[in-house]
Every structure is written in structure tokens, then in C-alpha cells.
Biopython code that builds the backbone (N, CA, C, O; Angstrom):
import numpy as np
from Bio.PDB.StructureBuilder import StructureBuilder

atoms = [
    (1, "MET", "N", (4.346, -21.905, 1.860)),
    (1, "MET", "CA", (3.986, -21.078, 2.984)),
    (1, "MET", "C", (2.549, -21.405, 3.374)),
    (1, "MET", "O", (1.673, -21.473, 2.512)),
    (2, "THR", "N", (2.307, -21.604, 4.634)),
    (2, "THR", "CA", (0.952, -21.844, 5.108)),
    (2, "THR", "C", (0.316, -20.518, 5.466)),
    (2, "THR", "O", (0.988, -19.590, 5.917)),
    (3, "HIS", "N", (-0.964, -20.440, 5.264)),
    (3, "HIS", "CA", (-1.658, -19.189, 5.522)),
    (3, "HIS", "C", (-1.836, -18.924, 7.007)),
    (3, "HIS", "O", (-2.006, -17.775, 7.415)),
    (4, "ARG", "N", (-1.799, -19.958, 7.808)),
    (4, "ARG", "CA", (-1.946, -19.761, 9.248)),
    (4, "ARG", "C", (-0.780, -18.973, 9.828)),
    (4, "ARG", "O", (-0.949, -18.244, 10.805)),
    (5, "SER", "N", (0.403, -19.114, 9.234)),
    (5, "SER", "CA", (1.573, -18.421, 9.757)),
    (5, "SER", "C", (1.702, -17.002, 9.220)),
    (5, "SER", "O", (2.545, -16.236, 9.688)),
    (6, "THR", "N", (0.868, -16.643, 8.236)),
    (6, "THR", "CA", (0.923, -15.316, 7.636)),
    (6, "THR", "C", (-0.096, -14.412, 8.308)),
    (6, "THR", "O", (-1.277, -14.753, 8.364)),
    (7, "PRO", "N", (0.340, -13.265, 8.820)),
    (7, "PRO", "CA", (-0.619, -12.362, 9.458)),
    (7, "PRO", "C", (-1.733, -11.969, 8.497)),
    (7, "PRO", "O", (-1.504, -11.819, 7.297)),
    (8, "ARG", "N", (-2.930, -11.804, 9.027)),
    (8, "ARG", "CA", (-4.090, -11.483, 8.201)),
    (8, "ARG", "C", (-3.858, -10.239, 7.347)),
    (8, "ARG", "O", (-4.233, -10.224, 6.175)),
    (9, "SER", "N", (-3.251, -9.205, 7.906)),
    (9, "SER", "CA", (-3.041, -7.975, 7.151)),
    (9, "SER", "C", (-2.160, -8.214, 5.930)),
    (9, "SER", "O", (-2.344, -7.558, 4.905)),
    (10, "THR", "N", (-1.216, -9.134, 6.019)),
    (10, "THR", "CA", (-0.358, -9.446, 4.885)),
    (10, "THR", "C", (-1.091, -10.308, 3.875)),
    (10, "THR", "O", (-0.962, -10.088, 2.671)),
    (11, "ARG", "N", (-1.858, -11.285, 4.340)),
    (11, "ARG", "CA", (-2.598, -12.175, 3.429)),
    (11, "ARG", "C", (-3.551, -11.394, 2.554)),
    (11, "ARG", "O", (-3.760, -11.747, 1.393)),
    (12, "HIS", "N", (-4.134, -10.331, 3.095)),
    (12, "HIS", "CA", (-5.133, -9.566, 2.345)),
    (12, "HIS", "C", (-4.550, -8.311, 1.715)),
    (12, "HIS", "O", (-5.290, -7.427, 1.282)),
    (13, "GLN", "N", (-3.237, -8.233, 1.665)),
    (13, "GLN", "CA", (-2.571, -7.106, 1.025)),
    (13, "GLN", "C", (-2.862, -7.140, -0.476)),
    (13, "GLN", "O", (-2.777, -8.194, -1.105)),
    (14, "TRP", "N", (-3.202, -5.993, -1.040)),
    (14, "TRP", "CA", (-3.446, -5.883, -2.474)),
    (14, "TRP", "C", (-2.141, -5.544, -3.175)),
    (14, "TRP", "O", (-1.471, -4.576, -2.814)),
    (15, "LEU", "N", (-1.780, -6.334, -4.173)),
    (15, "LEU", "CA", (-0.555, -6.125, -4.943)),
    (15, "LEU", "C", (-0.908, -5.588, -6.323)),
    (15, "LEU", "O", (-1.960, -5.913, -6.873)),
    (16, "THR", "N", (-0.027, -4.766, -6.879)),
    (16, "THR", "CA", (-0.202, -4.297, -8.247)),
    (16, "THR", "C", (0.288, -5.380, -9.203)),
    (16, "THR", "O", (1.003, -6.298, -8.805)),
    (17, "VAL", "N", (-0.102, -5.260, -10.452)),
    (17, "VAL", "CA", (0.390, -6.189, -11.469)),
    (17, "VAL", "C", (1.913, -6.098, -11.549)),
    (17, "VAL", "O", (2.595, -7.114, -11.685)),
    (18, "GLU", "N", (2.435, -4.898, -11.465)),
    (18, "GLU", "CA", (3.885, -4.707, -11.530)),
    (18, "GLU", "C", (4.596, -5.419, -10.381)),
    (18, "GLU", "O", (5.653, -6.017, -10.583)),
    (19, "GLU", "N", (4.029, -5.357, -9.188)),
    (19, "GLU", "CA", (4.631, -6.044, -8.038)),
    (19, "GLU", "C", (4.619, -7.553, -8.235)),
    (19, "GLU", "O", (5.591, -8.234, -7.909)),
    (20, "VAL", "N", (3.515, -8.076, -8.771)),
    (20, "VAL", "CA", (3.420, -9.516, -9.014)),
    (20, "VAL", "C", (4.419, -9.938, -10.084)),
    (20, "VAL", "O", (5.099, -10.953, -9.935)),
    (21, "CYS", "N", (4.508, -9.163, -11.160)),
    (21, "CYS", "CA", (5.464, -9.489, -12.225)),
    (21, "CYS", "C", (6.894, -9.491, -11.686)),
    (21, "CYS", "O", (7.690, -10.369, -12.021)),
    (22, "GLU", "N", (7.209, -8.514, -10.861)),
    (22, "GLU", "CA", (8.551, -8.441, -10.280)),
    (22, "GLU", "C", (8.821, -9.648, -9.377)),
    (22, "GLU", "O", (9.889, -10.256, -9.443)),
    (23, "GLU", "N", (7.849, -9.984, -8.540)),
    (23, "GLU", "CA", (8.026, -11.112, -7.626)),
    (23, "GLU", "C", (8.189, -12.430, -8.371)),
    (23, "GLU", "O", (9.015, -13.263, -7.998)),
    (24, "LEU", "N", (7.397, -12.616, -9.424)),
    (24, "LEU", "CA", (7.449, -13.858, -10.193)),
    (24, "LEU", "C", (8.551, -13.847, -11.248)),
    (24, "LEU", "O", (8.828, -14.863, -11.885)),
    (25, "ARG", "N", (9.175, -12.682, -11.421)),
    (25, "ARG", "CA", (10.218, -12.502, -12.433)),
    (25, "ARG", "C", (9.714, -12.833, -13.823)),
    (25, "ARG", "O", (10.325, -13.599, -14.568)),
    (26, "ILE", "N", (8.574, -12.230, -14.149)),
    (26, "ILE", "CA", (7.984, -12.388, -15.476)),
    (26, "ILE", "C", (7.776, -11.001, -16.075)),
    (26, "ILE", "O", (7.799, -9.991, -15.372)),
    (27, "SER", "N", (7.575, -10.976, -17.375)),
    (27, "SER", "CA", (7.307, -9.706, -18.046)),
    (27, "SER", "C", (5.815, -9.369, -17.944)),
    (27, "SER", "O", (4.987, -10.235, -17.663)),
    (28, "ARG", "N", (5.501, -8.130, -18.172)),
    (28, "ARG", "CA", (4.085, -7.729, -18.199)),
    (28, "ARG", "C", (3.368, -8.453, -19.332)),
    (28, "ARG", "O", (2.190, -8.788, -19.211)),
    (29, "ARG", "N", (4.070, -8.690, -20.418)),
    (29, "ARG", "CA", (3.465, -9.402, -21.544)),
    (29, "ARG", "C", (3.051, -10.818, -21.136)),
    (29, "ARG", "O", (1.986, -11.295, -21.526)),
    (30, "SER", "N", (3.906, -11.488, -20.346)),
    (30, "SER", "CA", (3.542, -12.826, -19.847)),
    (30, "SER", "C", (2.305, -12.744, -18.976)),
    (30, "SER", "O", (1.408, -13.579, -19.094)),
    (31, "TRP", "N", (2.241, -11.742, -18.093)),
    (31, "TRP", "CA", (1.062, -11.549, -17.245)),
    (31, "TRP", "C", (-0.191, -11.393, -18.108)),
    (31, "TRP", "O", (-1.206, -12.047, -17.865)),
    (32, "ASP", "N", (-0.112, -10.529, -19.108)),
    (32, "ASP", "CA", (-1.269, -10.276, -19.973)),
    (32, "ASP", "C", (-1.686, -11.544, -20.719)),
    (32, "ASP", "O", (-2.878, -11.781, -20.916)),
    (33, "ARG", "N", (-0.727, -12.347, -21.129)),
    (33, "ARG", "CA", (-1.025, -13.604, -21.817)),
    (33, "ARG", "C", (-1.744, -14.568, -20.867)),
    (33, "ARG", "O", (-2.751, -15.172, -21.238)),
    (34, "TRP", "N", (-1.222, -14.709, -19.638)),
    (34, "TRP", "CA", (-1.871, -15.568, -18.643)),
    (34, "TRP", "C", (-3.295, -15.099, -18.395)),
    (34, "TRP", "O", (-4.220, -15.908, -18.334)),
    (35, "ARG", "N", (-3.468, -13.799, -18.254)),
    (35, "ARG", "CA", (-4.789, -13.237, -17.953)),
    (35, "ARG", "C", (-5.767, -13.519, -19.090)),
    (35, "ARG", "O", (-6.917, -13.881, -18.842)),
    (36, "SER", "N", (-5.322, -13.355, -20.325)),
    (36, "SER", "CA", (-6.210, -13.599, -21.464)),
    (36, "SER", "C", (-6.573, -15.073, -21.589)),
    (36, "SER", "O", (-7.656, -15.410, -22.068)),
    (37, "ARG", "N", (-5.671, -15.953, -21.159)),
    (37, "ARG", "CA", (-5.923, -17.400, -21.212)),
    (37, "ARG", "C", (-6.613, -17.926, -19.959)),
    (37, "ARG", "O", (-7.065, -19.071, -19.928)),
    (38, "GLY", "N", (-6.696, -17.089, -18.924)),
    (38, "GLY", "CA", (-7.319, -17.509, -17.677)),
    (38, "GLY", "C", (-6.461, -18.472, -16.877)),
    (38, "GLY", "O", (-6.991, -19.260, -16.093)),
    (39, "THR", "N", (-5.129, -18.424, -17.060)),
    (39, "THR", "CA", (-4.254, -19.368, -16.376)),
    (39, "THR", "C", (-3.446, -18.752, -15.236)),
    (39, "THR", "O", (-2.798, -19.479, -14.483)),
    (40, "GLY", "N", (-3.470, -17.460, -15.098)),
    (40, "GLY", "CA", (-2.687, -16.785, -14.069)),
    (40, "GLY", "C", (-3.407, -16.741, -12.739)),
    (40, "GLY", "O", (-4.489, -17.308, -12.587)),
    (41, "PRO", "N", (-2.801, -16.065, -11.777)),
    (41, "PRO", "CA", (-3.437, -15.932, -10.461)),
    (41, "PRO", "C", (-4.716, -15.104, -10.539)),
    (41, "PRO", "O", (-4.889, -14.271, -11.429)),
    (42, "ARG", "N", (-5.580, -15.350, -9.610)),
    (42, "ARG", "CA", (-6.840, -14.612, -9.508)),
    (42, "ARG", "C", (-6.537, -13.120, -9.340)),
    (42, "ARG", "O", (-5.602, -12.745, -8.633)),
    (43, "ALA", "N", (-7.327, -12.288, -9.987)),
    (43, "ALA", "CA", (-7.121, -10.847, -9.920)),
    (43, "ALA", "C", (-8.477, -10.154, -9.950)),
    (43, "ALA", "O", (-9.483, -10.742, -10.346)),
    (44, "LYS", "N", (-8.486, -8.909, -9.530)),
    (44, "LYS", "CA", (-9.738, -8.149, -9.505)),
    (44, "LYS", "C", (-9.474, -6.732, -9.987)),
    (44, "LYS", "O", (-8.470, -6.116, -9.629)),
    (45, "ARG", "N", (-10.378, -6.232, -10.794)),
    (45, "ARG", "CA", (-10.307, -4.848, -11.220)),
    (45, "ARG", "C", (-11.072, -4.035, -10.183)),
    (45, "ARG", "O", (-12.271, -4.241, -9.991)),
    (46, "LEU", "N", (-10.394, -3.125, -9.525)),
    (46, "LEU", "CA", (-11.010, -2.323, -8.473)),
    (46, "LEU", "C", (-11.954, -1.282, -9.060)),
    (46, "LEU", "O", (-11.699, -0.732, -10.131)),
    (47, "ALA", "N", (-13.032, -1.022, -8.356)),
    (47, "ALA", "CA", (-14.018, -0.003, -8.739)),
    (47, "ALA", "C", (-14.566, -0.224, -10.140)),
    (47, "ALA", "O", (-14.866, 0.737, -10.848)),
    (48, "GLY", "N", (-14.697, -1.470, -10.541)),
    (48, "GLY", "CA", (-15.295, -1.774, -11.836)),
    (48, "GLY", "C", (-14.377, -1.581, -13.019)),
    (48, "GLY", "O", (-14.181, -2.509, -13.804)),
    (49, "ASN", "N", (-13.811, -0.403, -13.166)),
    (49, "ASN", "CA", (-12.915, -0.150, -14.298)),
    (49, "ASN", "C", (-11.577, 0.439, -13.839)),
    (49, "ASN", "O", (-10.868, 1.077, -14.617)),
    (50, "GLY", "N", (-11.249, 0.218, -12.577)),
    (50, "GLY", "CA", (-10.001, 0.729, -12.012)),
    (50, "GLY", "C", (-8.834, -0.193, -12.280)),
    (50, "GLY", "O", (-8.908, -1.065, -13.146)),
    (51, "PRO", "N", (-7.755, -0.003, -11.536)),
    (51, "PRO", "CA", (-6.554, -0.826, -11.740)),
    (51, "PRO", "C", (-6.765, -2.270, -11.293)),
    (51, "PRO", "O", (-7.579, -2.550, -10.413)),
    (52, "ILE", "N", (-6.029, -3.164, -11.906)),
    (52, "ILE", "CA", (-6.069, -4.583, -11.543)),
    (52, "ILE", "C", (-5.213, -4.788, -10.305)),
    (52, "ILE", "O", (-4.099, -4.271, -10.219)),
    (53, "ARG", "N", (-5.738, -5.545, -9.348)),
    (53, "ARG", "CA", (-5.005, -5.871, -8.129)),
    (53, "ARG", "C", (-5.135, -7.360, -7.855)),
    (53, "ARG", "O", (-6.113, -8.004, -8.233)),
    (54, "ILE", "N", (-4.117, -7.885, -7.185)),
    (54, "ILE", "CA", (-4.061, -9.296, -6.826)),
    (54, "ILE", "C", (-3.826, -9.373, -5.325)),
    (54, "ILE", "O", (-2.885, -8.771, -4.809)),
    (55, "ARG", "N", (-4.681, -10.114, -4.621)),
    (55, "ARG", "CA", (-4.463, -10.263, -3.183)),
    (55, "ARG", "C", (-3.315, -11.223, -2.939)),
    (55, "ARG", "O", (-3.134, -12.199, -3.667)),
    (56, "ARG", "N", (-2.548, -10.934, -1.912)),
    (56, "ARG", "CA", (-1.390, -11.758, -1.552)),
    (56, "ARG", "C", (-1.785, -13.221, -1.390)),
    (56, "ARG", "O", (-1.085, -14.100, -1.893)),
    (57, "ASP", "N", (-2.884, -13.504, -0.703)),
    (57, "ASP", "CA", (-3.269, -14.902, -0.491)),
    (57, "ASP", "C", (-3.670, -15.574, -1.791)),
    (57, "ASP", "O", (-3.444, -16.774, -1.947)),
    (58, "TRP", "N", (-4.260, -14.839, -2.738)),
    (58, "TRP", "CA", (-4.587, -15.414, -4.046)),
    (58, "TRP", "C", (-3.312, -15.797, -4.783)),
    (58, "TRP", "O", (-3.230, -16.869, -5.382)),
    (59, "LEU", "N", (-2.318, -14.914, -4.734)),
    (59, "LEU", "CA", (-1.054, -15.191, -5.408)),
    (59, "LEU", "C", (-0.372, -16.398, -4.770)),
    (59, "LEU", "O", (0.106, -17.284, -5.479)),
    (60, "ASP", "N", (-0.323, -16.440, -3.446)),
    (60, "ASP", "CA", (0.307, -17.564, -2.753)),
    (60, "ASP", "C", (-0.361, -18.886, -3.098)),
    (60, "ASP", "O", (0.323, -19.882, -3.330)),
    (61, "GLU", "N", (-1.692, -18.908, -3.134)),
    (61, "GLU", "CA", (-2.434, -20.123, -3.470)),
    (61, "GLU", "C", (-2.099, -20.563, -4.902)),
    (61, "GLU", "O", (-1.895, -21.749, -5.163)),
    (62, "TRP", "N", (-2.045, -19.607, -5.812)),
    (62, "TRP", "CA", (-1.755, -19.924, -7.213)),
    (62, "TRP", "C", (-0.344, -20.499, -7.354)),
    (62, "TRP", "O", (-0.140, -21.489, -8.057)),
    (63, "VAL", "N", (0.626, -19.877, -6.684)),
    (63, "VAL", "CA", (2.015, -20.357, -6.752)),
    (63, "VAL", "C", (2.099, -21.785, -6.204)),
    (63, "VAL", "O", (2.753, -22.644, -6.796)),
    (64, "GLU", "N", (1.434, -22.035, -5.071)),
    (64, "GLU", "CA", (1.447, -23.385, -4.499)),
    (64, "GLU", "C", (0.839, -24.404, -5.449)),
    (64, "GLU", "O", (1.338, -25.524, -5.561)),
    (65, "ALA", "N", (-0.231, -24.026, -6.133)),
    (65, "ALA", "CA", (-0.873, -24.940, -7.088)),
    (65, "ALA", "C", (0.058, -25.229, -8.266)),
    (65, "ALA", "O", (0.047, -26.341, -8.794)),
    (66, "GLN", "N", (0.861, -24.253, -8.687)),
    (66, "GLN", "CA", (1.798, -24.455, -9.786)),
    (66, "GLN", "C", (2.917, -25.413, -9.359)),
    (66, "GLN", "O", (3.389, -26.218, -10.162)),
    (67, "GLU", "N", (3.332, -25.322, -8.107)),
    (67, "GLU", "CA", (4.383, -26.192, -7.591)),
    (67, "GLU", "C", (3.891, -27.634, -7.499)),
    (67, "GLU", "O", (4.671, -28.567, -7.689)),
    (68, "ASP", "N", (2.598, -27.823, -7.207)),
    (68, "ASP", "CA", (2.021, -29.162, -7.063)),
    (68, "ASP", "C", (1.724, -29.806, -8.412)),
    (68, "ASP", "O", (1.594, -31.026, -8.505)),
    (69, "ALA", "N", (1.618, -28.996, -9.446)),
    (69, "ALA", "CA", (1.235, -29.521, -10.781)),
    (69, "ALA", "C", (2.364, -30.272, -11.442)),
    (69, "ALA", "O", (2.206, -30.771, -12.557)),
]
sb = StructureBuilder()
sb.init_structure("model")
sb.init_model(0)
sb.init_chain("A")
sb.init_seg("    ")
for serial, (resi, resn, name, xyz) in enumerate(atoms, 1):
    if name == "N":
        sb.init_residue(resn, " ", resi, " ")
    sb.init_atom(name, np.array(xyz, "f"), 0.0, 1.0, " ", f" {name:<3s}", serial, name[0])
structure = sb.get_structure()
């Protein structure tokens, strides 16, 4: 998917870890393992110590990089 064809509001949509796990069809344990190894998609903890969120465009970029590898 190219980012030019994705509306800005969708590209900057914040996803929960659960939404990302569901979309990628992985377990939360796999997500946590990727995060600890620094190999998963870019993520941000909101408000310093709040919930972890992943922007849609970050996830899309990461998925594309995995397909190219």
C-alpha cells in the first residue's frame, strides 16, 4: 500500500497493541518478544507512562519492510 493513496486521517490513526496483534494474527506474547528485542513496529507510550500505541503508517512501513526482507 502506498501512503499517497491513504487518507491522512487513516495514516495517523493510533492503534492499540491488541488491534495490531489481531491484524497481524500474532499473540500478545509475540508482540512483547518483538518489543523487547527491538524488532517489531515502531510504537509509542502515550503520556510518558500511558498505554502503548502504534500509528497506522508506522505499522504499514514495518510490514512493507518485512515483505522486502
